[in-house]
Every structure is written in C-alpha cells, then in structure tokens.
C-alpha positions as CSV (number, residue, x, y, z in Angstrom):
1,X,15.2,11.3,-10.2
2,X,15.5,15.1,-9.3
3,X,12.7,17.1,-10.2
4,X,12.6,21.0,-10.2
5,X,9.8,22.9,-8.1
6,X,7.6,23.4,-11.1
7,X,7.7,19.7,-11.9
8,X,7.1,18.6,-8.3
9,X,4.2,21.0,-8.0
10,X,2.7,19.4,-11.2
11,X,3.3,15.7,-9.8
12,X,1.2,16.7,-6.6
13,X,-1.4,18.2,-8.5
14,X,-1.9,15.2,-10.8
15,X,-1.9,12.8,-8.0
16,X,-4.2,14.8,-5.7
17,X,-6.6,15.4,-8.8
18,X,-6.6,11.6,-9.6
19,X,-7.1,10.6,-6.1
20,X,-10.1,13.0,-5.6
21,X,-11.6,11.8,-8.7
22,X,-10.7,8.0,-8.5
23,X,-9.9,7.5,-4.9
24,X,-13.3,5.9,-3.8
25,X,-12.9,3.3,-6.6
26,X,-9.5,2.6,-5.8
27,X,-10.2,2.2,-1.9
28,X,-13.0,-0.3,-2.9
29,X,-10.8,-2.5,-4.8
30,X,-7.9,-2.2,-2.0
31,X,-10.1,-3.0,0.8
32,X,-11.2,-6.3,-0.9
33,X,-14.1,-8.5,0.4
34,X,-13.8,-10.0,4.0
35,X,-13.2,-13.4,2.5
36,X,-10.4,-12.3,0.3
37,X,-8.9,-10.0,3.2
38,X,-8.8,-13.1,5.2
39,X,-7.2,-15.2,2.6
40,X,-4.5,-12.5,1.5
41,X,-4.0,-10.5,4.6
42,X,-4.6,-12.3,7.8
43,X,-0.7,-13.3,8.2
44,X,0.3,-9.7,7.2
45,X,-2.2,-8.4,9.7
46,X,-0.9,-10.6,12.3
47,X,2.7,-9.3,11.4
48,X,2.1,-5.7,11.7
49,X,-0.2,-6.0,14.5
50,X,2.4,-7.8,16.6
51,X,5.1,-5.3,15.4
52,X,3.2,-2.1,16.0
53,X,0.3,-2.8,18.5
54,X,0.8,-1.1,21.9
55,X,-2.4,0.2,23.5
56,X,-0.2,2.7,25.7
57,X,1.1,4.4,22.7
58,X,0.2,6.7,19.8
59,X,0.4,5.5,16.2
60,X,0.5,7.7,13.1
61,X,-0.9,6.3,9.9
62,X,0.6,8.3,7.0
63,X,-1.3,8.2,3.7
64,X,-4.0,6.7,5.7
65,X,-6.5,6.6,2.7
66,X,-10.1,5.6,3.8
67,X,-9.1,5.2,7.3
68,X,-9.7,1.4,8.0
69,X,-6.3,0.8,9.3
70,X,-6.4,3.7,11.4
71,X,-9.6,2.5,13.0
72,X,-8.2,-0.9,13.5
73,X,-5.4,0.3,15.7
74,X,-7.8,2.7,17.5
75,X,-10.4,0.1,18.2
76,X,-7.4,-1.7,20.0
77,X,-6.7,1.0,22.3
78,X,-4.0,3.1,20.7
79,X,-4.4,6.9,20.1
80,X,-4.3,7.2,16.3
81,X,-3.7,10.2,13.9
82,X,-4.3,9.4,10.3
83,X,-3.1,11.9,7.6
84,X,-3.8,11.9,3.8
85,X,-3.7,14.6,1.1
86,X,-6.9,13.7,-0.5
87,X,-9.9,15.6,0.9
88,X,-12.3,12.9,-0.7
89,X,-10.3,10.3,1.6
90,X,-10.5,12.3,4.8
91,X,-14.2,12.7,4.3
92,X,-14.6,9.1,4.4
93,X,-12.4,8.8,7.2
94,X,-14.4,11.2,9.1
95,X,-17.5,9.1,8.2
96,X,-15.8,6.2,9.6
97,X,-14.8,8.0,13.0
98,X,-18.6,9.4,13.3
99,X,-19.8,5.8,13.1
100,X,-17.0,4.4,15.7
101,X,-17.6,7.1,18.2
102,X,-13.9,6.9,19.2
103,X,-12.3,9.8,20.8
104,X,-8.9,8.4,20.4
105,X,-9.1,8.6,16.5
106,X,-8.4,11.7,14.5
107,X,-7.8,12.5,10.9
108,X,-6.0,15.5,9.0
109,X,-6.2,16.4,5.5
110,X,-2.6,17.9,4.2
111,X,-0.1,17.6,1.5
112,X,2.7,15.4,3.5
113,X,5.3,17.0,1.5
114,X,4.5,20.1,3.1
115,X,3.5,18.8,6.4
116,X,5.4,20.1,9.3
117,X,6.3,17.3,11.9
118,X,7.8,19.8,14.6
119,X,4.4,19.9,16.8
120,X,4.7,15.9,16.8
121,X,8.2,15.8,17.6
122,X,9.0,12.3,19.4
123,X,5.2,11.9,19.8
124,X,4.5,8.6,18.3
125,X,5.6,5.1,19.4
126,X,4.7,3.7,16.0
127,X,4.1,4.5,12.5
128,X,2.2,2.7,9.7
129,X,2.9,3.4,6.2
130,X,0.6,1.6,4.0
131,X,1.2,2.1,0.2
132,X,1.9,5.6,0.1
133,X,5.7,6.4,-0.2
134,X,5.6,4.6,-3.6
135,X,3.6,7.7,-4.9
136,X,6.5,10.2,-4.1
137,X,9.7,11.4,-6.3
138,X,13.0,10.3,-4.8
139,X,13.6,13.6,-3.0
140,X,10.4,13.4,-1.2
141,X,10.8,10.0,-0.3
142,X,13.9,11.1,1.4
143,X,11.9,14.0,3.2
144,X,9.3,11.9,4.0
145,X,11.6,9.4,6.0
146,X,13.4,12.1,7.7
147,X,10.0,13.4,9.1
148,X,9.1,10.1,10.2
149,X,12.3,9.9,12.3
150,X,11.4,13.3,13.8
151,X,8.0,12.2,15.1
152,X,9.1,8.9,16.3
153,X,10.2,8.4,19.9
154,X,13.7,6.6,20.2
155,X,13.0,3.3,19.8
156,X,10.0,3.9,17.9
157,X,8.7,1.2,15.4
158,X,7.9,1.7,11.6
159,X,6.1,-0.6,9.6
160,X,5.9,-0.1,5.5
161,X,4.0,-2.1,3.3
162,X,4.9,-0.9,0.0
163,X,5.9,-2.3,-3.6
164,X,9.5,-2.5,-4.0
165,X,12.0,-3.2,-6.7
166,X,15.5,-4.5,-6.6
167,X,18.5,-4.7,-9.1
168,X,20.2,-7.4,-7.0
169,X,18.1,-10.2,-8.2
170,X,18.8,-13.1,-10.4
171,X,16.5,-13.2,-13.7
172,X,17.3,-17.1,-14.0
173,X,15.4,-19.0,-16.5
174,X,13.0,-20.8,-14.0
175,X,12.0,-17.2,-12.8
176,X,11.5,-16.0,-16.4
177,X,9.5,-19.2,-17.1
178,X,7.2,-18.8,-14.2
179,X,6.6,-15.2,-15.2
180,X,5.8,-15.8,-18.6
181,X,3.1,-18.7,-17.7
182,X,1.6,-16.6,-14.8
183,X,1.3,-13.4,-17.0
184,X,-0.4,-15.2,-19.8
185,X,-2.9,-17.0,-17.2
186,X,-3.6,-13.7,-15.5
187,X,-4.3,-12.0,-18.7
188,X,-6.5,-14.7,-19.7
189,X,-8.4,-14.8,-16.5
190,X,-8.7,-11.1,-15.9
191,X,-8.8,-9.7,-19.5
192,X,-10.1,-12.1,-21.8
193,X,-12.8,-14.2,-20.0
194,X,-14.3,-11.0,-18.6
195,X,-14.9,-9.4,-21.9
196,X,-16.2,-12.7,-23.6
197,X,-18.6,-13.2,-20.9
198,X,-19.4,-9.9,-20.0
199,X,-18.3,-10.4,-16.3
200,X,-17.3,-6.9,-15.5
201,X,-19.4,-4.8,-13.4
202,X,-21.3,-1.8,-14.2
203,X,-19.4,0.2,-11.4
204,X,-16.3,-0.9,-13.0
205,X,-17.4,0.1,-16.6
206,X,-18.3,3.5,-15.3
207,X,-15.1,4.0,-13.7
208,X,-13.3,3.0,-17.2
209,X,-15.2,5.6,-19.0
210,X,-14.4,8.3,-16.3
211,X,-10.8,7.5,-16.9
212,X,-9.8,5.2,-14.2
213,X,-6.7,3.1,-14.5
214,X,-5.5,0.7,-11.8
215,X,-2.7,3.0,-10.7
216,X,-2.2,6.9,-10.0
217,X,-0.3,8.9,-12.5
218,X,3.2,8.7,-10.8
219,X,3.0,5.6,-8.6
220,X,5.7,3.0,-9.0
221,X,8.0,0.6,-6.9
222,X,10.5,2.0,-4.7
223,X,14.0,0.9,-5.4
224,X,15.1,-0.8,-1.9
225,X,18.5,0.7,-2.0
226,X,16.9,4.2,-1.8
227,X,15.3,3.0,1.5
228,X,18.5,1.8,2.9
229,X,20.3,4.8,1.9
230,X,17.8,7.1,3.3
231,X,17.3,5.0,6.5
232,X,20.9,4.7,7.2
233,X,21.3,7.6,9.6
234,X,18.2,7.4,11.9
235,X,16.8,3.9,11.6
236,X,18.1,0.2,11.8
237,X,16.4,-2.1,9.3
238,X,14.8,-5.0,11.2
239,X,13.3,-6.9,8.3
240,X,12.5,-6.7,4.5
241,X,9.9,-9.4,3.6
242,X,8.0,-10.2,0.4
243,X,4.2,-10.7,0.8
244,X,2.3,-10.4,-2.4
245,X,3.7,-10.8,-5.9
246,X,0.8,-12.2,-8.1
247,X,-2.0,-12.6,-5.8
248,X,-2.9,-8.8,-4.7
249,X,-3.1,-7.5,-8.2
250,X,-5.2,-10.7,-9.0
251,X,-7.6,-10.1,-6.1
252,X,-8.1,-6.4,-6.6
253,X,-8.6,-7.1,-10.2
254,X,-11.2,-9.5,-9.3
255,X,-12.9,-6.8,-7.5
256,X,-14.0,-5.4,-10.9
257,X,-16.0,-8.3,-11.7
258,X,-19.8,-8.7,-11.1
259,X,-20.4,-10.4,-7.6
260,X,-21.4,-13.8,-9.0
261,X,-18.0,-14.0,-10.9
262,X,-16.0,-12.6,-8.1
263,X,-17.0,-15.4,-5.9
264,X,-15.9,-17.9,-8.3
265,X,-12.7,-16.2,-8.6
266,X,-12.2,-16.1,-4.8
267,X,-10.9,-19.6,-5.1
268,X,-8.5,-18.5,-7.7
269,X,-7.0,-15.8,-5.6
270,X,-6.5,-18.3,-2.7
271,X,-4.5,-20.5,-5.3
272,X,-2.7,-17.5,-6.3
273,X,-1.5,-16.6,-2.8
274,X,-0.4,-20.1,-2.0
275,X,1.8,-19.8,-5.4
276,X,3.2,-16.5,-4.0
277,X,4.2,-17.9,-0.8
278,X,5.7,-21.0,-2.3
279,X,7.8,-18.7,-4.9
280,X,8.9,-16.6,-2.1
281,X,10.2,-19.8,-0.2
282,X,12.1,-21.0,-3.5
283,X,13.5,-17.7,-4.5
284,X,14.3,-14.2,-3.1
285,X,11.7,-11.5,-3.7
286,X,14.3,-9.7,-5.7
287,X,14.6,-12.5,-8.3
288,X,11.1,-11.5,-9.6
289,X,11.9,-7.9,-9.6
290,X,11.1,-5.6,-12.7
291,X,11.0,-1.8,-13.3
292,X,7.4,-1.7,-13.0
293,X,6.4,-4.8,-11.1
294,X,4.6,-4.2,-7.8
295,X,5.9,-6.7,-5.3
296,X,4.4,-5.9,-2.1
297,X,6.8,-6.2,0.9
298,X,7.0,-5.1,4.5
299,X,10.0,-3.2,5.9
300,X,10.3,-2.9,9.6
301,X,12.5,-0.2,11.0
302,X,13.6,0.8,14.5
303,X,14.3,4.5,15.7
304,X,18.0,4.7,16.5
C-alpha cells in the first residue's frame, strides 16, 4: 500500500505515541517469564545464536525495544548497537546498559525511517531484526531492507523474526477444523475463564483502562512475497521457518493474568508449543496464513 507523505508522518506519529504510552507493558508481555521463555524460545535462541554470534564482529539490533537481545549478544563478546524509535524504550535500554557495565553495548534513539546508514556502511557482520519490520508500511519496508544491505559487510548475515503471511497456502478442511477448534479453546481459556474467575492482574486492568491493546495501531504480518521481492538484489534467502502459530500469543496473553493463574497456564503454554511444532511438521506454515494472523517465522539472509 502506497502512502502519501502526510499519511506516512501520521503513521509514525501514531506508532511512536502508542509505544511511548504502552511500550513498557508490551515489553513485559513480550519478555514472558524465564520458564515460558525456556519453553517457547530455547530452540529459537539456539537458532539465531548459531547463525549470528561471532565474538569478533559487530551486531546491529534494529528495533531493539527494551534492549534485552542487544545485551544477550554483548555479553557474549560482540560489539552491539541497538536502535529504536521510542525514547521510553531507549531509556530502559540505557538502564540495562548501566547495570551491565558493558562498554561494547550502545543504544541510539531515532526514527529508523529517517536514519542514515552511511556512517555505518559495511560496519556490521550481523543484523538482528526482532519483530520490528511488521510495523512499517510497504514503501518503508523496502527502504529498511536497503539500509540493512548498506550497513552489512559482504557475506554478512541477517536474522529476522517477524510475523509473516502468504497467499500460497492451502486452506484445506483439516486446517480449517484445527483453526476452529483452537480458536474456541483459546477464547475460552484467555477470555471467558479470566472474566468468570477474576484472573486478570491489576496491572493489566490498568493498562486496559489506559487504552492498551495487544498490538500497536499499524502492525500486521508481512507478505513473504514482499520480502522476497525487496531482498532479491542484495540478499540470498537461506531459510524461512515457522516457529510460533498459537503458542506465543497464548503465552503473551497469559502474562495478563495474576501470577498464581499464570503458573497454572504455563503447562498449557507448553502444550500449545508442542501443537505448533506438530502442525509445522504436518503442514506448511503458509497453510495457516490469514490476512491478520501473526505466524512468527524466522528469515535468514546472506548479503551478496
């Protein structure tokens, strides 16, 4: 979708205002608990660490949020620059840096659309993009992938973890049945039961009163064909892999519950993750794609 300059400016103003207001609570949900992280992200973590980690190199963390991934790589010997448009998030990053006392860790607050990559030309051996690009309109997605190409050294690596969609999947009757059953179960567990038994935390109730929703105004899954199109000149696509279908959304919503209830839901989250893995083995991730469904996938790129 092409947007005029006024519409683009409004898009970014709304996104930035939302993140400044609700970024802390969203980051809290996204981080999960140590137990939930171990269940849901251990294999993902091993995958991106194996692909990106090189203690002799520099890494750029685009859309770094609260900085926990930047810290992860810096603690393992990489020189890391994290960039985010939200001053609220960068403040949290700088607090993290102060506690870590790592000189190899830096953060910068700027609108990445206006960010000039020239001074970082071919500086980074790795780029991590963690759930950032799906907040951009199409024209800026293309621009951002071009900027990533500028800052990467030849042969450099990009690991993107983003919600994707595709029109190439087959919505077979089995897939539609799985969707129908899963959606009803999740609605009962995450909406009906918490209301009936007053399981939502006070923090979540306050966030709702402040206008919080579990997504920012303009985020949505990225069409995989756009990524292929915009990467064709500068990158080789190494792998596209589905990781989270139902489980991550379930886990993030379980973070809205009181701690006692959340512990009980941890077991259910593990079961959803096992179901995700089974479904990705039985079907393609594209088979479950819908226009507004967030299927979290990794995309590995090599700079040509």
